[in-house]
C-alpha angles and dihedrals in degrees: 000000000000120000119245117262125233092262092052091050090050092051092048092052091045090053092049090053092046096050094043098250083126102036123207115273093023127115119257114236111267121277090246091049091052092044090055091047094052095036094237139114118278089244089062090054091049090052091049091052095054098080090048090051091047089053089051092242089119133030133186128224112187129248091009100061141236124323139186109259121237104217089214092055106021095166098047116095123204116274131250108013098134095042091049091050092050090048093049095047091045091051093048092051092045090053091050090052091048097053096038101252082132103032123203112281094023124122115253116228111265121264089252092052091049091044089055092048095047096037092238141120117272087240089061089054089050090054091049091051095048097083090046090054092045089054091049094244092119126030132190117247132180101305096338143060116241133201109249100184141341118281115252120245119258095265094047092047092049090052091050092050092048092049092049092051093046091050092053094041115021090192094054122112116243114262141079123350115264111284094009123123127182121225117233112291119264113234119265093264115084121250103241122224108274093037110126125209096269115215099343116156083073103274101042158359065310098169110147111288090234094157100048 
């Protein structure tokens, strides 16, 4: 089966924008995601995107990625891509700690290794790891980060957060710490190492298209 040419990729993306498959003010799947879908090099996808960007159907916002332009608000990108990516990666890593994919005492993959797996910038991985380090689940060692202890399950973690908040404010209602929000729960099965975020930006493997 022959691979699609640049013109064919452009027309396919144009059709998806036209019929609402890619709605306005949503992030386009990453260049690497589209390249894998069409079976071509990322540079071919980038070339196919250029006419759509010139026609103002698409716009890029580095390092977040490429989005479908809303003609009523052409300069306004979709909200929340980076924060959703950080939340997803953090949740995936927390689940791996909980089920023992990364057992206590083991070396965590490097930020670059995780960035490659999750199709994200290393700085995004750092942000996702920060709460785990704050909670003492992951600690920095000489040159590497290590797993200190398993992550608690959702109920246990909620109870810890509630106790912490009550201790600091006896009149507070049980629940999350001020300013904290939990990402959607990951299903009961663990996300294995090598599992990417799927279609996260809320369409997609919608991790931020940090490498557009």
